N, C-alpha and C positions, 0 to 999 in steps of 0.2 A: 968601612967601619960602621957598626950598628951601635946606636945609643939606646940603652934600656932605660924605660921610664916605668916605674911601678906606681900604679894608682894607689891613692890613699884608701884606707879601709872603706868598705862598702856597707851601709846598713840597708837591708831589705824590708819592706813591708810584707808581712806574711799574708799571702792570698790564698783563700780557700778555693776549692775546685769551682764552686758556683760564682765566686768572685771573678775568676778567670774567664769562665764561660760568658758572663754578662758584660765584663769590661773589654774583651777582645773585639777588634774590628773584623777579625777573620780567625777561623779555626780550620786547619788543613792538615790532611794526612798525605805525606809525600816523601820524596827523596831530595837530597841537596848535593850540590856541586859548588866548591869554592870558585870565585871569579876574580876578585881583585880586592886590594886593600887601599884605602884613601883616607886623607884628612877631610873631615867635615867640621869646619871651624877649628877648634884646638884638639878635637878628639879623632883618633884614627878608628876607623871601622873596617872590619872584614866583611865583605859582601859575599853572600851565597845565593845561588839561583835555586829556588824551591820548585820542583815539578810536581804538582799535585796529582794524586790518584783519587782523592775524595775532598770535597769542600763541605764541611759541616756548618760553617757560618760565614756569611760575607758573599760578596760578588766577585769571584776571582776568575780571570780570563787570562789564560797562558801562565807562563812562569813568573814567579814573584821574587823580587830582589829583597832578601832579608839582610839587615845589617846588624852586626854584633860588635859591640865596643871592644877595641883591642886589636892588636896585629902589628905588622911592620910596614911602614911607608916612609919613603924618602930617607932611609937609614935610621929611623926612629922605631923602636919597638915599645909598645904600650901593652900593659895587662890591666885588666879590671876585675877585681874580686867579685865573684857571683855571676860573671858572664857565662853564658852557655858555651859548651865546646861542641861544635858540630863536626862530623866526620863525613868526608865525601862518599856518596853512594849509599849512605845509611838511611834507613826507613824511620821517619819521625811522625809524631802528631805535634804541631806547633800551634800554640795559642799566641796570635799576632796582634800588634797594635801599630796602626799607622798614624803618625803625627800630622798636624796640619801642613807641615812642610813637605809631607810625602815620604818620610823615612819610615820604613816598616821594620820593627824589632820584635824580639820575643818578649811577651809580657812578663813582668816580674823577673827579668833576666832568666836565670836557669830554672826558675819555677815553672815557666811555660813551655818547657821542651821535654817531651817524653819520647823515649826510644821504643820503637816497635820490634818485637822479636817473636819468633815462632818456638812454642815449647815443644816437648817431646810428643805430645798428643796431636800436634799439628795446628793448635789453636794460636792465634796472635794475641800477645799481651803488650801493654804499654807499662813503662816503668821509668822512674826517675829516682836517682840517689839523693838523699837529703843534702842540702847545701851546708857547709860548716860556717857560712857567713852569718854575722849578727842579724837577727830578725826581730822585728817588733810587731806586736799585734796592733789592732786599731786604736788602742788607747795608749800606745807607746811603751808597753811593757815588753821586756825581752821574752821571746818564745823560741823553742827549738824547732827546727824543721824535721820532718819525717820522711822516711822512704815512702815511695808510692808504687803500687803494682796492682794492675787491674786488667781483666780481659778487655781487648779492643772493642768487641761488640758492646760490652757494658758501658765503656766510656762514650761510645757513640750514642747509646741510648740515653745516657745521662745528660749529654749535651742537648739532644733533641728535646727531652722532657723539661729541662731547665728553660730552654728558649721558648717552648710552647707555653710554659707557665707564665713567663714574662709577657708574652704577647696576649695572654688571656687576662692580665691584670690591668 
């Protein structure tokens, strides 16, 4: 028997691309494989192993354990509004944040997960569908999320230029 537990509504703080670049502890391009789900305190996390093909920020050595809130453990199923959905074997750019306790998560929940695809011209692009969850701006006012679509090379250059500007200030 599986017990389903739906999380209460989630309110997200809207993060700009520059916010995610600067607040992330790592930014990685790679593929994921699911590994296990487990309780951490009272929250169930689905763990994915990220195999990086490129590291744009941070010191990453080897595979990364990325935890996403929600999943099934010990017969209990939890869902969290706004949590990103990762598909095994898919190619992503992930903006990651690692807590002091060592738990690595996608920053801003689904805001920090970008799917990498190859278009008909053979160029790689990154995209993210707008989340329907409630979002607030920095002053606490409701704002709508928007779809995101950009060439992979342009996103890589934006990350590099934002980090270089931060280092120069």
